[in-house]
C-alpha positions in Angstrom: -49.3 5.0 21.2 -47.8 7.9 19.7 -44.2 7.3 18.5 -41.5 9.6 19.4 -40.4 12.1 16.9 -37.2 11.8 14.8 -35.9 14.8 16.4 -36.4 13.4 20.0 -34.9 10.0 18.7 -31.8 11.8 17.2 -31.5 13.8 20.9 -31.6 10.5 22.6 -29.0 8.7 20.4 -26.5 11.7 20.6 -26.8 12.0 24.4 -26.2 8.2 24.8 -23.2 8.2 22.5 -21.5 11.3 24.1 -22.5 10.6 27.6 -23.6 14.3 28.1 -26.5 16.4 27.6 -24.5 19.6 27.4 -22.2 17.9 24.6 -25.3 16.5 22.8 -26.8 19.7 22.9 -23.6 21.6 21.3 -23.3 18.9 18.5 -27.1 19.3 17.6 -26.8 22.9 18.0 -30.0 23.3 20.5 -29.9 24.0 24.3 -29.4 21.6 26.9 -32.8 22.1 28.4 -34.4 21.2 24.9 -32.4 17.8 25.2 -33.6 17.3 28.7 -37.3 18.0 27.9 -37.5 15.7 24.9 -35.9 12.9 26.6 -38.0 13.4 29.8 -41.2 13.4 27.7 -40.3 10.2 26.0 -39.5 8.5 29.5 -42.8 9.7 30.9 -44.8 8.7 27.6 -43.1 5.1 27.5 -42.7 4.5 31.2 -39.0 3.7 31.4 -36.0 5.5 32.6 -33.3 6.0 29.8 -30.4 7.3 31.8 -28.9 7.4 35.2 -26.5 10.1 36.3 -22.9 8.8 37.3 -20.7 11.5 38.4 -20.6 14.1 35.5 -21.9 11.8 33.0 -25.2 10.4 31.9 -25.1 6.5 31.6 -28.1 4.3 29.8 -30.0 2.1 31.9 -30.4 -1.5 30.5 -33.6 -0.6 28.9 -32.1 2.4 27.4 -29.1 0.7 26.1 -31.3 -1.8 24.4 -33.5 0.8 22.9 -30.7 3.1 21.7 -28.9 0.2 20.0 -32.1 -0.6 18.1 -33.0 3.0 17.1 -29.3 4.0 16.2 -29.2 1.4 13.3 -32.5 2.8 12.1 -31.3 6.2 12.4 -28.1 5.5 10.4 -30.4 3.8 7.9 -32.4 6.7 7.3 -29.2 9.0 7.0 -27.7 6.5 4.6 -30.8 6.2 2.4 -31.2 10.1 2.4 -27.7 10.6 1.3 -28.1 7.9 -1.4 -31.3 9.4 -2.8 -29.7 12.8 -2.9 -26.7 11.2 -4.9 -28.9 9.2 -7.4 -30.8 12.6 -7.9 -27.6 14.1 -9.3 -26.8 10.9 -11.4 -24.3 9.5 -8.7 -23.9 6.7 -6.6 -21.9 6.9 -3.1 -19.8 4.1 -1.7 -19.1 4.9 2.0 -15.7 3.3 2.7 -14.2 2.8 6.2 -10.3 2.2 6.0 -7.3 1.7 8.3 -5.7 5.4 8.1 -2.4 4.3 7.0 -3.7 2.2 4.2 -5.8 4.8 2.9 -3.3 7.5 2.9 -0.2 5.3 1.6 -1.8 3.0 -0.7 -5.5 3.4 -1.8 -6.0 7.1 -2.2 -2.8 7.3 -4.6 -4.7 4.8 -6.8 -8.3 5.9 -6.7 -8.1 8.0 -9.7 -7.9 4.7 -11.6 -11.4 3.6 -10.0 -12.8 6.9 -10.7 -11.8 6.6 -14.7 -13.4 3.2 -14.7 -16.5 4.3 -12.6 -17.0 8.2 -13.1 -20.5 7.8 -11.5 -19.4 6.3 -8.2 -18.2 8.5 -5.5 -16.0 7.0 -2.8 -16.4 8.6 0.6 -13.3 7.6 2.7 -13.6 7.5 6.5 -10.8 6.8 8.9 -11.6 3.7 11.1 -8.7 2.1 12.9 -11.0 -0.2 14.9 -13.7 -2.7 14.0 -17.1 -1.6 14.2 -20.7 -3.2 13.4 -22.1 -2.3 9.9 -25.7 -2.1 11.5 -24.5 0.8 13.6 -22.8 2.6 10.8 -23.3 4.3 7.4 -20.5 2.3 5.7 -21.1 0.0 2.5 -17.6 -1.5 3.0 -14.5 -1.6 5.1 -10.7 -2.2 4.7 -9.1 -3.5 7.9 -5.7 -5.1 8.9 -6.0 -8.5 10.7 -5.8 -12.4 10.5 -9.1 -13.5 9.6 -12.9 -12.5 8.4 -14.4 -9.9 10.6 -17.7 -9.3 12.0 -19.3 -12.3 10.1 -19.6 -10.5 6.8 -18.2 -11.5 3.4 -14.5 -10.7 2.9 -11.7 -10.8 0.8 -7.9 -10.9 1.5 -6.1 -8.1 -0.1 -2.3 -7.8 0.6 0.2 -9.0 3.2 1.7 -6.0 4.9 5.2 -7.7 4.2 8.5 -6.8 5.9 9.4 -3.6 7.5 12.6 -1.8 6.4 14.9 0.9 7.8 14.5 4.1 5.9 15.8 7.7 6.2 16.5 10.9 4.3 19.4 10.6 2.0 20.9 13.9 3.9 20.9 12.1 7.2 23.5 9.4 5.6 26.0 12.2 4.8 28.9 12.0 7.3 27.2 9.0 9.2 28.7 5.8 7.6 26.6 2.7 8.2 28.6 -0.7 7.9 26.4 -2.9 10.1 23.1 -3.0 11.6 24.2 -1.8 15.0 25.5 1.4 13.5 21.8 2.3 13.1 21.6 2.8 17.0 24.2 5.7 16.6 21.4 7.7 14.9 18.0 8.7 16.3 15.5 6.0 16.0 11.9 7.3 15.1 8.8 5.3 16.6 5.2 4.9 15.6 3.2 5.0 18.9 1.0 2.1 17.7 4.0 0.0 17.1 6.3 0.4 20.1 8.2 -2.7 19.5 8.7 -2.2 15.9 12.5 -1.4 16.4 13.4 -4.2 19.1 11.7 -6.7 17.2 13.4 -5.5 13.9 16.9 -6.0 15.7 15.7 -9.1 17.3 18.0 -11.4 19.4 18.3 -11.5 23.0 20.8 -8.8 23.6 18.9 -6.5 26.2 21.1 -3.7 25.8 20.4 -3.4 22.2 16.7 -3.8 22.7 16.7 -1.1 25.4 18.8 1.3 23.0 16.3 0.4 20.2 13.4 1.8 22.4 14.9 5.2 22.5 13.9 8.2 20.3 10.9 10.4 19.5 7.3 8.9 19.2 4.7 9.8 16.8 1.0 9.0 16.8 0.5 9.0 13.1 2.2 6.9 10.2 2.2 10.3 8.2 3.9 12.1 11.0 6.9 9.3 11.4 7.3 9.3 7.7 7.4 13.2 7.6 10.1 13.2 10.3 12.3 10.6 8.6 12.1 12.6 5.3 13.0 15.8 7.1 16.0 14.1 8.3 15.1 13.7 12.0 16.1 10.1 12.3 15.5 6.4 10.9 12.0 4.8 10.8 11.4 1.3 10.4 8.3 1.0 8.3 6.4 -1.4 6.0 8.1 -1.3 2.7 4.7 -1.4 0.6 3.7 1.8 2.6 6.8 4.0 1.8 7.4 2.6 -1.8 6.5 5.9 -3.3 8.8 7.7 -1.0 11.7 5.6 -1.9 11.1 5.7 -5.5 10.8 9.5 -5.5 14.2 9.7 -3.8 12.6 11.4 -0.6 13.6 8.4 1.6 16.5 6.0 1.1 16.0 2.2 2.1 19.0 1.1 4.2 20.5 -2.3 3.0 20.1 -4.1 6.3 17.5 -7.1 6.9 15.5 -7.3 9.9 15.2 -10.1 12.3 13.1 -13.1 10.4 10.2 -12.8 12.8 10.1 -8.9 12.8 7.1 -6.9 11.4 3.3 -7.6 11.9 1.7 -10.8 11.1 -1.7 -10.3 9.0 -3.0 -9.0 5.9 -5.5 -6.3 4.9 -9.0 -7.5 4.1 -11.9 -6.0 2.3 -15.2 -6.5 3.9 -18.8 -5.3 3.2 -22.1 -5.0 4.5 -24.5 -8.0 4.1 -26.8 -7.4 1.2 -30.8 -7.4 2.0 -33.6 -7.9 -0.5 -33.9 -4.8 -2.6 -30.2 -3.6 -2.1 -29.2 -4.4 -5.7 -27.6 -0.9 -6.4 -25.8 -1.2 -3.2 -24.5 -4.7 -4.0 -23.6 -3.5 -7.5 -21.3 -0.5 -6.5 -19.7 -2.6 -3.7 -19.0 -5.4 -6.2 -17.4 -3.0 -8.8 -15.3 -1.5 -6.2 -14.3 -4.8 -4.8 -13.4 -6.2 -8.4 -11.2 -3.1 -9.0 -9.3 -3.3 -5.9 -8.7 -7.0 -6.1 -7.2 -6.3 -9.6 -4.9 -3.7 -8.1 -3.7 -6.1 -5.5 -3.0 -8.9 -8.0 -0.9 -6.4 -10.0 1.1 -5.7 -6.8 1.5 -9.2 -6.1 2.5 -10.0 -9.7 5.2 -7.2 -9.5 6.5 -8.5 -6.3 6.9 -12.1 -7.6 8.6 -10.7 -10.6 11.0 -8.8 -8.2 11.9 -12.0 -6.2 12.4 -14.1 -9.3 14.8 -11.4 -10.7 16.7 -11.1 -7.5 17.0 -14.8 -7.1 18.4 -15.1 -10.7 21.0 -12.4 -9.7 21.8 -14.3 -6.5 22.4 -17.6 -8.3 24.5 -16.0 -11.0 27.1 -14.7 -8.6 30.3 -16.6 -8.2 
């Protein structure tokens, strides 16, 4: 039996992923009729139907779904191998890393120059992936995610706790707006991250429904960078993980307000690093993942040591007070 061409398989995978021949044609820069002809030819040759039409979409049949899941992994493997080959030809290795966007922008990227200095032949490509995925269906060598446990059955290492969230705002916002107690924050605009709608009510805590209702008021932003930028521009007060806004506080762009949140406020969990299971012959992939993992864990240990030292100093100061 003659196997389908690589082009035909790419068209099938793209149409299945997008649920549309029209959108697949646009992504692959071909005509819709070319997509239709290739898929129809495969169906006739193999004696199966890949798609059914449901309203304005094409939906995989059970046979089509099984086939596409299997070929998708192989197509990704071909793409990954080709990119790795091109990089090695240029004397470089490439690590494809999927990361929760906030962790990437606020914590990882500012530190990546250190990894490049130690390992100049490893290029780290960063992809934003807020949701879990299967390594078999992806190009990724490793992933950093937020959760409570190991993910997808792959080896993982616990990196950092997110820690408490704190209220922050522009120094200019505080001019003429004295804050003497936590409830005074309700007199200023509260900024909200759309993915954490209960951050402010949870920070205030307690059973006072009037306070919780007021704590839900204020503009919402889809991205962490948006709500941080809004706080820097003086649009209001945001409650954000301290570890994610430390640089903005140290630079003076944000001021941390001296009020503690409710004991149970903040997200419970940690950031983890996980990576693709190595296969026989994956020596180079294993090496670059191990080098990155080792470097990343050292960065996290340094952060933990600094935090412990800070807690010890604060404890000594508190114990010395009359």
